[in-house]
N, C-alpha and C positions, 0 to 999 in steps of 0.2 A: 708585492707591493705595501704589507704589511712589515715585511723585514725593513725595508727602505724607511716606510714612518718611522717606523722605532730609533733608527739610525739616526735621522734628521732631526728626532726629539732628543735626544742623548745629547749629539754632535751641539745644537743651538744651545740647550742647558749649558755644556761643558767651555760655552765659548762667554755665557754669560757669567760664570764663576770667575773664569779666568781673567777678565779685566782687572778684579784684584786679586792677583796674586798674595800681596802680604796677610791675606785672610785666608787663606786655601786648608793650614793647617784646623785652623779653629773653628773652620767650617766643616771640612771633612769629621771632627770630631763630634758636632753638633750632629750633622748627619747620621753617623756611626749609633749614636747615643739615642737619638728621636727614631731611627729604623726600630732599635730592640726593643726600644719601650712600645712601639706601636704594635710589633708583632708578637710580645710576651703579653702585653694586655690584654689585647684583642682577642688573644688563644683563651688566658683564664678567663676574661669574663664574658664569653661565651656559655657557659657551663654553670654561672652564677644563678641560674632559675631553673628549677629543677623539679615543680610541682607536679606530681604522680601522673594529674589529669590533665594536665600538660594546661590548666587555665577553663577546658572545656565544663558549659552548665548544661543540665537537661530545660526544657521548655514544655509548660501548660499550653495547652490552647491556644498556641499560635497560631502563626499566617497561615490559611486556608485550613483551620482548627487542627493543623499537624500539633502532635505531641510526641516527646523523645526522651529517654534518658538519660543521664550523662553519656555523652560520645563514649566508643570503644577508639582505639588506634590501632593499624592493622603494624606490620611487620615491613616498615618503609625504609629500614637500615637507619632511622635516626631516632634518636633518644627523645626522651621527655625536654632535655635541655636544647638538643637541636634544632626541637618546633618551637620551643618558646622563643628561641633566640631569634629564629627566620618571620616569626609571627611580629614581631615587636623590635626590630631592626630599622631603623628608619635611613631612606636614601634619598633624603632632602627636599621629600614633600610639603609641601605648607597650604593645607587648604582654607584656615582661617585662622583669626589668636584661639590658641589652647584656652585660655578662660573663658572664651566666650564659648566653643563646645561644650566646656564643660557645663553651663549656664543656659542655655538657647534652649526656650521653649519650641516646641510645635506649633505649627499655626491652628490657632483655635482651640488651646489645651494648653492649661499649667507644666504634663507632662513635657522632661527633656526630651529635646530630639535624640540625645544617648541613650536613652531607655531601654531596657533589653528587648521591649518586645517590639518597640519602633525598629530599632535594628533588624530585628525578625523579619516583619513587613518589607523591609529591601534587600531580604534572604543576606545581608551580614550576618557573622557567626557572632553571638555572645559569648564572653568573658568573664570569668570572674577576676578580684586582682590578686595579681601575683606580683613575685621580685621586679620583673620588667616593665611591669604593667600595673600600677599600683592602684588608678582611678578603674580597673576592668572596664576599658573599652574594647568592642569588638575586635575581631582579628583582622589584624591590617590597619588599625587606628592608631599610630602612635605620636606622641610628642617628638616635635622637630624643634633645635632652639639655632637658630641664627641670626648674627648680629644684635647676640645678646637678649631678644625677644624672643616666646615660646610659641610654637604655631601646633594644631593637628595637622596630619598629612597622612595618608596610604604610603603602607609598605607592599613589599609584591604580592604578601600573604592574603590581602584585600581581594583579588581578582584572581589569587591561583593559589585556595583553598577548597575542598568541595566538602560536602557531606552527603550521604547515602542515608535514609530512614528506613526503616522496614519493621513492622507491626510494633511501633514504639521503641525501637532499639536505634541509635545514633551511629554513626560510623565516621568519623573525620576523618577524609585524605588527603594528608600535605603534597602540594605541588599538584593540586587537580582542581578543574577550570568552576570558577564560583559560578551560582545561581544569582548573583548578586542584579538587579534593576540600579545601577548608578544614576541613568539619566532623573530618572525618577527621585532618587533619594537629595541627587542635587536640584531637583525641579522644586522640592518639598524645602528645603534648603533655605531658597531663595524666598519662600514666600514666608519661610519662617522668620528672615529675617527683617523683611521689607513690614509685616505687622507687628514686629516688636520696636520697632521706629515709628510706626503711626499710633498705636494704640497706647494711651499711656500709661496704665496699670500694666501692663506687658515690660515697656518699656521701665519704670521704675524698678519691676520687680528685677530684671536685668541687670539694671547695673547697681544695684543693692547686694545682687548673687556677687557679680564680678568683683565688687569692691573688697567685699569680703574675705575673697579668696587671698590678697594683697600678694598679689604678683606682679604683674607688670602694671597693671595703673593704677594711678593716685586720686585720680578725682571724674567728675562724671565728664566732663568737656574732653577729657582724653577716651572716654570709653564711645560716647555718641560719635566723634572724629571718625574714630576707627571703623565702626560699626557702619555709618555711612559708606567709607571708603571698602569696604571688604564686602557693604551688598551689592554696589555696583559693579564690583570685581567679578561675583558670581552672577550677578545679570548680564554682565558684559559674554563670559564663558557661555550659558547658556544661551545669548542670543547667537552667538557667534557659530556654535554648535548645533541650532535650531536643524533639523532634518524634518521632511516630510515621511520617511523610513520610520517607522515606529520600533525600537531597540526593546524593549521589556527585558523582564529577564534573562539571565545568559548570554549576553550579547553586548556590543559594546565594539563601534566605531573609533577602535584606538587609532589606528593610523592616521586618518581623514582628523582628528580631532590633535592628533601632535604635529601635523601640517600646519592646521590654523593657530598652533601657539609660536611654532618658529615664523610664519608671515606675521605674525601679531609684533613680535620684537624686532623684526625685520626691517621694519618699510617704514620709509622716511615721509614727510611731512609733503612731499613733492609729489611721490607715491601716492599716497591720502587725496592730495589735490587732484591729481589726474583721473582717478578714478570717482572721485564724486562730480566732478564735473561731466562726467561721460555716462555714468549710471542711467538704464532708461529701463522703464518699464516693460511688460510682453509687447504691450501697444508700439512700443517705440516714443514714446514719451519722456523728455528729457525730468529726470525727478527734483532736482535743483538748476536752480541758477548760480550763472557765476557771484553774485551779491552775498546768496546765503552761504555758497559754500564759503567764501572769504568771510562769514560772521563764524560759522561754526569754527575754523580753525584759527581765527582770533587767535593771539598771545601762545599758540603752537609753533615753534620754532626749533627743530631737533633734527639731526641728521638720521638717529632712530625715533621711533616712538616704543613708550614702554604703556604697560596696563594702565598708569594715571591718566593719561593721553586719551587713549580709545577711551576711555570709561567718560570722559570730558566730552570727547567726541559723540558719543553715542546719547550723552543727557540732551544736549545741543541738537542733535536730529531731531531728536522726539520734542522737544521742547515749544510751547504754543507763544512763547513771548514772543515780540515784534522782534521781524529782522530772521527770527528763524525757523526751519524749514515745516516743525510740526509734522514729521513725519509719522504715518499707522505701521505700526507691527511689519503687513505685509510690506508697505514699502522700507520699511528700515532694513526688511531681506534683502529688497532689491542691491541695497548696498551692498550689504553682507555679502551677494554674491560677486560683486565686482572687486571684492577686496581680499575674499577669502574662498574658499570650496566649501559644497555641501556635504556634511561628513555620513553619507548617505549609503553606505557599507559594511552593515553593523556583522561582526563575524562573533563567532564563543572564543570565550574566554582559551588559551592553549594551555594544556597540560604542561608540568615542566620537569618532570620525571626524565632522565637523556638526553636534557637539553644539551648539558657541558660537553657530551660525549658526542654530540651532533655535527657535522660538516656545514649545513645551511639550515636558517632558522625562520621563522613566520611562516605565515601560510603558503605567500608565493615565494620563499626561499631569498626574499631579499637583503636577509642578514649575513652573510661569511660569518662562521663561529672563530676563523683562525687568527694569531695573532692579537690586537685589540680590539677585534672585533667584539667580542662580549661587553666588555666596556664603552664602547662606542654605541651599541645597540641598547644596556641598560641607559644610558644618559639619553637618549631618545625619548627613552620611556618615562625616564622623571621629570623632563623637559613637557611632555604631555599629562603628568599626572601632577601639576601645580607648584615646580619645582619655583623659585622666586627667583626670577630673571632680571639681575639689576644692569642690563648689558649698556653700557652707556657708549657713544661717540666720544674718542678724544685725540688729542695731537699728540699724545705719545710715541717715544721713538721707537727702536726696535722692542719687540715680544715675541714669543716662542708661539702666540695664538695665531698674533697676526699675519706672522709669517707661515705659517701651516695653512692658513685660511686663505691664502695669495693675495691679503691685504695691506703686503708690505711696501707697495709701490703708490699706496694712497695718500691724502692729506690726513684722512681721518680715521682712525682704526676704529671699532667696536672690543669693548674690555669685556669680558665673558665672565665677569663676577657672578657667581648665582647660588644657591643654597644646595646645591645639588653634591653629593657625598660623595664622592669618588673612592673615598678606601673603602667605607661598607657596601661599594656597588659591587668592588671587587672582592669583598669576602662573601657576599652573597653567590658569586657566580661560582666560587670554589665550593661554600656550601650546599651546594647544589647536585654535587659531583659525586654525595655518598647517596643523595635519594635514591630510591626504588621504587617503581613500579606496584600498587598494592595488586595482591595473589586476592581471588576472589574467596571470600570467607564465607566455606561450607557449613560452619555451625551456626551462621545467621542467614545466609540468604539459601541454604539447600544444596546439599549433595550433587556434585556433577557427577550424569549418565557417562560413564568411561566407557563404556561400547559405542555409544552414541557421539560422545568427542572424539572415540577410532578412527570413526567415517568420516566426521567430519575433518580428522585432520588430511584424510587424501582429497578430500574437496576444496580446501586452504591450499594446498598444495597447487594444485592447477589453477584454481581462481584469484588467488591473493597474493600468493606467497612471490612473484613476481616484483611486485611494488611494495608490499608489507614484509619485510622481512621478519622472521622469525629468529630474537634472540635470545640468552641467559643474562635476564633483569639484573641479577649480581656480580656478574665478570666483571671485574674493574679493568679490564683490559678493551671490552669492546665499544666498539664504533657503529656511529647511527648515519646511515648513507640516506641521503634526501631522495626519494624518485621522483624528480619531475616530471609533470604530466601538461602537454600544451591546452589552452583553455579549448582549442577545437576538439582535443582530443577527450577532454575529462570530461567537457559539459557541464560541469557546473555553473552554478552562478558566475557570472565574468564582473561585479562590483567591484570588487574588493581590487583583483589582482590589474582591474583599469585603469582603477582609481590612483595607485600607487605609482604608476606610469603616465596617464595623462593629465594629473591636476595641475595645474601652474599657478605662479603668483608673481608677484614684484621680488626680486630678489635684493634688493635695496644696496647695501655699502660691498655684496659680494659679485654687482655687476661687475662683467669684465675681468675677473679672476679665474682664475684656471684650476682645475679640476680634475685627477686621475680617476679615468672610468675601464673595465677592463679590455677595450676596445682601443684605449689609447688617453688622449687629453681632450675635455670638452674647454669652451670657454665661455662662462656663464653669459647669459644675456638681461639684457632689462626684467624679461617677462620670461622664465626660467621652469622646467619643470621642479617642483616643489619639493622632489627629495634630492636634488643638487644643493638648494637653501638648507634642507637637514643635514647633510651631510658635513657639509663648512660647518654649522651649527653645531654640531657632537663637535668636530676638533677643535674647535675654541672652546668649549668647555672643557674635553679633557687636557685641555693643556693648560689651562689655568688652574694655577694651585687655590685649595683652600681659604676662602681672604678670614674668615675667624680664626685661624691659626699662628701665633708666633711665627713670625717670617722663616726662622730654621726649620722649626717642626711642619711647617706649611711645605718650604721647599724638598723636606727629607720624606714629610710624607706622600708626595708626588712623585719623587723616584721608585719611593717602596710600593707605589699603587701601579704606576706606568711597567716597571720592572717584572712585577711579579704577573702582571696581565698578559705579558707578553711571554715572558720565559717559562711562566708556570701552566700553560696552556698546551696542550699535548695535539689541539686540532692544526695539521697543516693546512695551508692554500691550496684547494684542489678545483680539478673543473667539476661542474655538476652532473649529476646522469639522470637519465631519463629520456623523454622523448616531450621536447619542445623547440622554439625557434631560439637559436643563437643569436646573442649580442651581434651588432654589427655598427659601423663607424655610421654610418644614416641614424640606425636605429638601437644608441648604446644599451638600452633598458629591455630590448625583447625578451629574455628570458625570464622576467618576472611578469610575463603573460602567462603565469602558468601556476600550478596548484602541487603543493606538497605532500606524497606520502613518505610515511614513517613506518617501525613497528608499531603493532595493537597491542603491547604487553600492556594490561590494566586499562585498556577501551572501554571495558566493561564498568568502571565509575566514570565514563567522559560526556553520558546523553547531556545535550543532544547532540546529533550527529551531521554530519558534511561541517567544512569549515564556518559556514551561516548560521548553522545550528537549526537547519529546516525540514529535519528527520525525525520522529521522539525515539525512536527505537532501534536496535539493531535489526531486528527481524523487518520493520519497515523499512531497513535501507537494502536488505534485498528485492527486496519489491519493485518493480518499476513506478516509474511517474508517470501519473495517468495525462495524457495529451489528447487533443482536438482529432474524434474520429476514432478513438480506444472504446471497444464494446462496455457498456455501463455496469456488467453483470463479471468485469474481471477484479482483482484483488489486485490494488496500487496501494502507493504513500498515500499517506495522509493529506490532502488539501489544506484543513485545519486542522489547529489541536493547540492546548494549554500548556503553556509552561508556566514554572515556578514553584510547583510543587518539589519538594525532595521525598517523595513518597516512590519505591524502587518498586519496579517493576522486575522481578529474577526470572522471570520467564520470557519473556518478548527481550528484554533486558534493555532498562529506559525508565525514567520517569513516570509516576502519572499525569497522563495528558488529556483527561476529560473531567467533568464533575465535578469543577471547582472553577473558583472567579480569577484567575491569574490573566498572564499576558495572552491573548488570543492569538496566534501566529496563521497568517494565513498566506498563502506561498503561491502570490501571485507579485508582480513586478519584478524588476530589476533590484538587487540585495536580497530577497525572498526566496526565489527561485528554488526549489527541491529537484530539480530533473539533473541528468547526470551522474557517473560512478554507478553505472547502472549494469556492472558486469553479471554480476547474479542472475538478471533478469535476461542475459540474452542481447541486451540491447548497446552497450559500451565494450568497445575492442579492445583487448590486450594489449600493452606495448609490443607484439609482433606482427599487431593488425589481426591475429585472432578473433573472432567474435562466436565463445563456446554458447551451446546452447543455456536453455532457461533451466536453472536447476528446478527439480517441484520442493512440494512442501517437504516431505518428509526430509530431502536435503539441505532443504532452509534451516530446519530446526537442529539436523546433525552438525551444521557449519557453526552454529552458534555455539552449541553446549563446547565445540574444541573453542571457540574464540573464550568462552569463559577461562579457559586453561591457562591462557596466556598470560 
């Protein structure tokens, strides 16, 4: 399928060029020059920032009373310049204007939001200024320039850089799962922006400080207009993605939020009107009448709605002015549920080493990694983390994006113009090829007992290795095979896998378009699985050249990106391995109702465990979950524990999970369950159906000692 897609991409692009044959020589010369410049400048630029400490700084009396010296780095195959390029390479994310982020104060304080102690509060990793990061933003926060304006956005590193602290020493783990509380940070950001608008003194200081930067804003009116706009944008995002399941530290429902962002930008006025008229409370009462719906949608006349339209709709829904509904927050969430899906399946941020060598990625193997798969996957990620989506419906003629998304037969097509940086996404994926898992640092965390580890190796071979293959982390030819286990076999919390398949929404302009799946071709209906809408949207973005570049450079860079993404990818399409229900024509996404096992090299640095982070340490993972009727005197996985501390427990292998006021994880309810994957407790069958006897305590400790060596 990937080969067919690439063939169609290049054929269509060639057709476009051939329409003006007299310009072919000029265009080819421009392409060659642009591609050469892109390749050489990219390679040279990546090595320019080589601060020996990689920008890392220590913290005194930080969150949860933690202090650590300037973090050290382990040998993960990356130099200082490799780490700094990864931290500071934009992918097209734009959370809010850059000048705003530099000057915005915390709520009820004059201290900046970006202050190191505040970033540490939400477990982002503070940095000092370096060449790529002149303003000293935390890891993963970066300046993005789009359409002549500067924004602050996220890089991959914000969610995929970890730190382990032990007795005052800090160890930075590149590609590791972040401990961040993104929802808490975004909620506090909304509060800061709202108070800046309402508090005269705070607003005056904000305006003065923004103007002093002498960048994108020339007067007070521009600042206030944009502050109102971005406050509404942040409020809308937080409202759409409100969930009764508390995420806290170290977790995010990334898929649920990506799904909602896609729906937000493909919905039409008719879609919204139908939903508003039909939305009801749990008691069956209709929330809005037709007159109120007409008032709310007055002046909204688009084939697809954008962020500004939804902000206006939200404002009108909650307005107390005559003729408007004046909905409460609770009633507004009923409306949300009619248009979007509650992102109620938070999962741990996955670690990134070996991802470029994997056949399937994501917790449930949703993303195949062959061909253009990585580019599409990363595009979807940027859609979720605040890429500016200037998607509009137009009467344009033929375009590559409309053809690939099946819209070529429609009167109006979606133009997928956005801030998403495809060139950098391709470069980042290549960059990850050289990343290796971290090796247990005995000089910091203590020596490994080799006799215990040798005994543990035999246990691992019997209990773990059929799913968690042992690989050489530095082997350039390594391949990582995902072993998929169906939900009924693995027994872990089903929420994430079920939501990925079962969540539906209006398909907008993708209605009645065709899409290839592994078992054939589906015709997208008016209300369709969101995974279909996301697939079409990512195709459209990937097929749309960067709007910020000169047209020859734009097309040349697009060819460069798509060509390298395909031809530089050693992973070929293959059938999934494991014990799962296969896709069928009746259920084309059956195989996604499963979770993926992968090699455990570096797993010591990735707590908490299971896909939803419901088990604090490796030792606890080897215990059974407590069920109704189990004896009270037994030893079980904890039903409740704290998350947020980076202080490491080298014995049980995980982070400190009690004795501080972090996120209290209560392992009850869908999304938070800590059941399943109980192989070591004798409660989960192996792939071949065998249930092995429960390990005794000495065997558990031996197994942990071996896992430290991976």
